[in-house]
C-alpha positions as CSV (number, residue, x, y, z in Angstrom):
1,X,92.5,103.1,162.8
2,X,92.9,99.7,161.0
3,X,90.9,98.9,157.9
4,X,89.3,95.5,157.1
5,X,89.9,94.8,153.4
6,X,87.9,91.6,153.1
7,X,85.7,91.7,150.0
8,X,82.0,90.9,150.1
9,X,81.3,88.0,147.7
10,X,78.3,86.4,149.4
11,X,75.9,88.2,146.9
12,X,77.5,86.5,144.0
13,X,77.0,83.1,145.6
14,X,73.3,83.9,146.2
15,X,72.9,84.9,142.6
16,X,74.3,81.6,141.3
17,X,72.0,79.6,143.7
18,X,69.0,81.6,142.5
19,X,69.8,80.9,138.9
20,X,70.2,77.2,139.6
21,X,66.8,77.0,141.4
22,X,65.1,78.9,138.5
23,X,66.3,76.2,136.0
24,X,64.5,73.5,138.0
25,X,61.0,75.2,137.7
26,X,58.5,73.0,135.8
27,X,56.0,75.7,134.9
28,X,53.0,73.5,135.9
29,X,50.4,76.2,134.9
30,X,51.4,76.3,131.2
31,X,50.5,73.9,128.4
32,X,53.1,71.4,127.5
33,X,53.7,73.0,124.1
34,X,54.6,76.3,125.8
35,X,56.7,74.9,128.6
36,X,59.7,74.1,126.4
37,X,59.6,77.6,124.9
38,X,59.5,79.3,128.3
39,X,62.2,77.0,129.7
40,X,64.5,77.7,126.7
41,X,64.1,81.5,126.9
42,X,64.3,81.4,130.7
43,X,67.6,79.5,130.4
44,X,69.0,82.1,128.0
45,X,67.9,84.9,130.3
46,X,69.5,83.3,133.3
47,X,72.8,82.8,131.3
48,X,72.9,86.5,130.3
49,X,72.0,87.6,133.9
50,X,74.6,85.2,135.3
51,X,77.3,86.5,132.9
52,X,76.7,90.2,133.5
53,X,75.8,89.7,137.1
54,X,79.1,87.9,137.7
55,X,81.0,90.8,136.2
56,X,79.1,93.4,138.2
57,X,79.4,91.5,141.5
58,X,83.0,90.7,140.7
59,X,83.8,94.4,140.3
60,X,81.9,95.2,143.4
61,X,83.7,92.5,145.3
62,X,87.1,93.7,144.2
63,X,86.4,97.0,145.8
64,X,87.4,96.6,149.4
65,X,84.9,98.1,151.8
66,X,86.8,99.9,154.6
67,X,85.6,98.8,158.0
68,X,86.7,100.9,161.0
69,X,88.2,98.8,163.7
70,X,89.2,100.4,167.0
71,X,92.9,100.5,167.6
72,X,93.8,98.8,170.8
73,X,96.8,101.0,171.4
74,X,94.9,104.2,171.0
75,X,92.2,103.0,173.3
76,X,94.7,102.0,175.9
77,X,96.4,105.4,175.6
78,X,93.1,107.1,176.2
79,X,92.4,105.0,179.2
80,X,95.8,105.9,180.7
81,X,95.2,109.6,180.0
82,X,91.8,109.5,181.6
83,X,93.0,107.4,184.6
84,X,92.4,108.9,188.0
85,X,95.2,108.3,190.5
86,X,94.5,107.9,194.2
87,X,96.9,109.4,196.7
88,X,99.3,107.0,198.5
89,X,98.7,106.3,202.1
90,X,101.1,107.9,204.5
91,X,102.5,106.6,207.7
92,X,103.1,108.6,210.9
93,X,106.7,108.8,212.0
94,X,105.9,109.5,215.7
95,X,107.6,107.0,218.0
96,X,109.9,105.6,215.3
97,X,113.7,105.5,215.4
98,X,114.5,106.8,211.9
99,X,118.0,106.9,210.4
100,X,119.2,108.2,207.0
101,X,119.8,105.6,204.4
102,X,123.4,104.8,203.8
103,X,124.8,105.1,200.4
104,X,125.3,102.0,198.4
105,X,129.1,102.1,197.9
106,X,128.9,99.5,195.1
107,X,126.8,102.0,193.1
108,X,128.7,105.2,194.1
109,X,130.1,107.3,191.3
110,X,133.9,107.5,191.1
111,X,136.4,109.1,188.7
112,X,136.6,105.7,187.0
113,X,132.8,105.4,186.5
114,X,131.4,105.8,182.9
115,X,131.0,109.4,182.0
116,X,127.3,108.9,181.0
117,X,126.5,108.3,184.7
118,X,127.1,112.0,185.4
119,X,125.7,113.4,182.2
120,X,122.3,115.0,182.2
121,X,120.5,113.2,179.4
122,X,118.2,115.7,177.7
123,X,116.2,112.9,176.2
124,X,115.1,112.0,179.7
125,X,115.1,115.4,181.4
126,X,113.7,118.4,179.5
127,X,116.4,121.0,178.8
128,X,116.2,124.4,180.5
129,X,115.9,126.8,177.6
130,X,115.2,130.5,177.2
131,X,114.8,132.9,174.3
132,X,117.3,135.7,173.5
133,X,114.7,138.4,174.0
134,X,114.4,137.7,177.8
135,X,115.8,140.1,180.3
136,X,118.7,139.1,182.5
137,X,116.5,139.4,185.6
138,X,114.0,136.9,184.1
139,X,116.9,134.7,183.1
140,X,118.2,134.7,186.6
141,X,114.7,133.9,187.9
142,X,114.4,131.0,185.5
143,X,117.7,129.5,186.7
144,X,116.5,129.7,190.3
145,X,113.2,128.1,189.4
146,X,114.7,125.3,187.5
147,X,117.6,124.8,189.9
148,X,120.2,125.1,187.1
149,X,123.2,127.3,186.4
150,X,123.1,127.1,182.6
151,X,120.4,127.9,180.1
152,X,120.3,127.0,176.4
153,X,119.2,130.0,174.3
154,X,116.8,128.9,171.5
155,X,114.7,130.6,168.8
156,X,111.1,130.0,167.9
157,X,112.0,126.8,166.0
158,X,113.8,125.4,169.1
159,X,117.2,125.8,167.4
160,X,120.0,126.5,169.8
161,X,121.6,129.9,169.2
162,X,123.8,130.1,172.3
163,X,124.2,129.5,176.0
164,X,124.2,131.7,179.1
165,X,125.4,130.7,182.6
166,X,125.1,132.1,186.1
167,X,128.7,133.3,185.8
168,X,127.6,135.5,182.8
169,X,124.8,137.0,184.9
170,X,127.0,137.7,188.0
171,X,130.2,138.7,186.4
172,X,131.6,142.0,185.3
173,X,130.3,141.8,181.8
174,X,126.7,142.8,182.5
175,X,127.8,145.9,184.3
176,X,130.1,147.0,181.5
177,X,127.5,146.4,178.7
178,X,124.8,148.1,180.7
179,X,127.1,151.1,181.2
180,X,127.7,151.3,177.5
181,X,123.9,151.2,176.7
182,X,122.9,153.4,179.6
183,X,120.6,150.8,181.1
184,X,120.4,149.0,184.4
185,X,122.0,145.5,184.2
186,X,118.7,143.8,185.0
187,X,117.1,145.3,181.9
188,X,119.7,143.9,179.5
189,X,118.5,141.2,177.1
190,X,120.0,137.7,177.1
191,X,121.1,138.3,173.5
192,X,123.6,140.9,174.6
193,X,125.3,138.6,177.1
194,X,125.0,135.0,175.9
195,X,127.8,133.1,174.3
196,X,126.8,132.5,170.7
197,X,126.8,129.1,169.3
198,X,129.7,129.9,167.0
199,X,131.9,130.4,170.0
200,X,130.6,127.4,171.9
201,X,132.4,124.0,172.1
202,X,130.9,120.6,172.9
203,X,132.1,117.1,173.4
204,X,131.0,114.4,170.9
205,X,128.6,111.8,172.2
206,X,130.8,109.0,170.8
207,X,133.7,110.3,172.9
208,X,131.5,110.4,176.0
209,X,130.4,106.8,175.6
210,X,134.1,105.7,175.7
211,X,135.1,108.1,178.5
212,X,135.2,108.0,182.3
213,X,134.2,110.7,184.8
214,X,137.9,111.6,185.2
215,X,138.0,112.6,181.6
216,X,135.0,114.9,182.0
217,X,136.6,116.6,185.0
218,X,139.8,117.1,183.1
219,X,137.8,118.7,180.2
220,X,136.1,121.1,182.6
221,X,139.3,122.0,184.2
222,X,141.0,122.7,180.9
223,X,138.1,124.9,179.6
224,X,137.8,126.8,182.9
225,X,134.0,126.4,182.8
226,X,131.6,124.6,185.0
227,X,129.5,123.2,182.2
228,X,130.2,121.2,179.0
229,X,127.7,120.4,176.3
230,X,127.4,117.0,174.6
231,X,126.8,116.9,170.9
232,X,125.1,114.1,168.9
233,X,125.8,114.6,165.3
234,X,123.3,113.9,162.5
235,X,123.5,113.9,158.7
236,X,123.4,117.0,156.6
237,X,125.5,119.2,158.9
238,X,122.9,118.9,161.7
239,X,123.4,118.2,165.4
240,X,121.5,117.8,168.7
241,X,122.5,119.0,172.1
242,X,122.1,115.5,173.7
243,X,123.4,116.2,177.2
244,X,125.1,118.6,179.7
245,X,127.9,118.0,182.2
246,X,127.8,120.2,185.3
247,X,130.7,120.5,187.7
248,X,128.3,121.0,190.6
249,X,126.3,117.9,189.7
250,X,129.5,115.8,189.3
251,X,130.8,117.0,192.7
252,X,127.4,116.1,194.2
253,X,127.5,112.6,192.8
254,X,131.1,112.1,193.8
255,X,130.4,113.3,197.4
256,X,132.9,116.2,197.1
257,X,132.4,119.9,198.0
258,X,130.7,121.7,195.2
259,X,132.7,124.3,193.4
260,X,132.0,127.9,194.2
261,X,134.5,129.6,191.9
262,X,133.1,131.4,188.8
263,X,134.1,130.7,185.3
264,X,137.2,132.5,183.9
265,X,137.0,135.1,181.2
266,X,137.1,133.7,177.7
267,X,138.3,136.7,175.7
268,X,140.8,139.6,176.1
269,X,138.0,142.1,176.2
270,X,136.5,140.4,179.2
271,X,139.9,140.2,180.9
272,X,140.6,143.9,180.3
273,X,137.2,144.8,181.6
274,X,137.7,142.7,184.8
275,X,141.1,144.3,185.4
276,X,139.9,147.9,184.8
277,X,136.8,147.5,187.0
């Protein structure tokens, strides 16, 4: 709400006009000898009233009286929120010869395209997150509902504590950990299987802004994973997961077959478990 700070000084002007009009009174009902006495004392009285009245009204005038003025932006926002949308009219396709739209080759993504064109910008698309106390079965269900293969694990303050991918859910590690705890794999918690933030790497956003799609593919190939996080640094040792690169998403935009291989093991313990299984 905006505040109108204009002081009210009209009362002071009215007082001055009233004092001026009082000085012009001729007192016709009084004798001539008493008129000068009353006029003299009336003048003194008006001078005193004018002096103290000016101070009083001046102090009152200096106090700004807040006036509530409706904010146009808030009213427009309320109108948009309360707006009722009508459904669009639909046309019948019966009797039409329909073809699939051809891809605009001038806008097709190539390995030489800027890397940001294949990055999932989390400022535009909400991130798929999950808490560490979620079971693996619910995590797998969340991936299918969101249509993603990677979930960011966050705490109650929305701080990222790790990541978990579909390869983590479908690999050998859930079976091994469940066997150690005597539980079915589906009842394991995400915290037991996720990759902690301390063992997670990310690409700097500044590097992404200068890179091409080919650089992103080389990065995924070197790490052996199907996803890469994009980090936007902030002051005070803070950072934000700004985006995600997905091998399947990049392959879809390039028009190439999507990868079906799972991620390779990232530690000797996982390699040993995969060999002994």
